[in-house]
LOVODO-300364 format. One record per residue (C-alpha): x, y negated, z. Coordinates in steps of 0.1 Angstrom, whole numbers, plus 5000, padded with zeros to 4 digits. Each point is the difference from the previous one (the first is absolute). Layout:
! LOVODO-300364
XYZ;...
//
This chain:
! LOVODO-300364
909873408437;501449845029;498149795023;501249644998;499749765027;497449724993;499250094967;496949904983;499150054962;498349694998;502749805014;501049984960;497149764995;499549845031;503649874997;500549974964;501449684988;496449854992;498950065031;503349895015;499349694982;496649975017;501150105036;502649735002;497249724989;498150175029;502950015025;500649604991;496349905010;500250255032;503449825012;498449664994;497350135028;502250165023;502549715002;497249795008;498650205026;497450284989;500750345010;502050254976;497650284997;496849754995;501649784976;501250324980;496550145004;498749654985;502649974970;500050394994;496449984993;500349734977;502450164983;498550335002;503050185016;500150335009;500950135033;503450114995;501149674981;498449815032;502550225021;502649924978;499549635003;499350005040;503450205003;501949754976;499249685014;499349795030;500349635012;503149814995;501049955037;499650365005;502250064967;502549765011;500050185036;501150324985;502149894977;502049815029;500250355022;501550214973;503750104998;502350154972;500750375002;503649915005;499349895034;498750325012;503950145003;500550135039;496049925007;497350195011;497149974980;496250085005;497850154973;496650004997;499750364990;497050074980;500149694981;503950024993;499650364986;496449944982;501649724979;502650184992;497850304991;498149834977;503449794987;500850374992;497150144986;499349704975;497549875013;498149675006;502849755019;499249645004;502749705003;498949785024;499949605008;502350105030;502250184981;498950355018;499150284975;496850165009;497850324990;496450035000;500250385014;497349995028;500850205026;497149975021;501250255030;500750304973;503350024986;501350374989;503750054989;500850034962;502850174980;501049664999;500549925033;503350145004;501249754976;498449725011;501850055035;503350074983;500049684983;498949845030;503250125019;502249984972;499649635001;500349965035;502950214999;501749804976;499149685020;502150125029;497150015024;501050105038;496350165010;497350074981;496349995020;496850114983;496749985013;497250204989;496349935007;498950285024;496849974988;500650094963;499450364990;503350214996;502149765019;501750255017;501050214967;501649644985;501949985031;501550334996;500749934964;501749735007;502150125028;501050294976;501049784971;501949765023;502150255016;502849984975;499849565003;502649835019;497849775022;498550105029;496250064995;497149985024;496650094988;497049935019;496250064998;498349765020;496649765000;500149654987;503049984979;499449714984;499849785035;503550245011;501149804972;499449675009;502949825008;502450244991;503249894979;500850214970;496750114988;499550214967;496349934990;497549864976;497249975028;499349604999;498650035033;503450165010;501949734985;498449745012;500850095039;503450184995;503249795007;501750094966;499250254971;501950164973;498550064965;501050374993;497150094979;501349744972;503750135009;498550364990;498249864973;503249894978;501650335007;496750154983;498549944963;496549935015;498849685000;497849755018;497449804983;498949645012;496149865004;500549745009;
//
């Protein structure tokens, strides 16, 4: 059987409808606490212990919710994909590609409060190219081609394993597309995206500090048979 990005067999139990009902109640409690000054991690630990949530369920909630202030800020910066015509885009490479890989693997995806689609695949400095990787890149590039972007800038985190191999694969796949393609392996991708326009990422910190972002993962979701779940 081919490896599936982000697949965890126990997710069927962790994110069953009954489990999600419990998580929604827990998310309400955590939301109240963080909107009254408590830290997200501390609030999730406190509420998660009360509801006996698994580590994966807690991670899903933490990636799905945030304070009303931060959510409003991200929503205000989101621009429609139609605005990308003749524009330069900046892609948080591993973030965007892994989310689409998870999407094409039919693994767990989260529909989050800020509208972003996030995954639960933990990178932690290690990455390996899978058979689904080429398909994920093609879907990403197909959408950008159809949006008629001018230049695609892809930033890959230098410390992550196989970043060089992914750069080569991106370049190979990108040869047939009409836009200009610039792929860089750099340190501190998050900070390099701060203040940028037309950012493609679901990283909450990047969304908080960029000038504008495009919800490309959600657009890709609509082109596949995958589903994103709500835990809030």
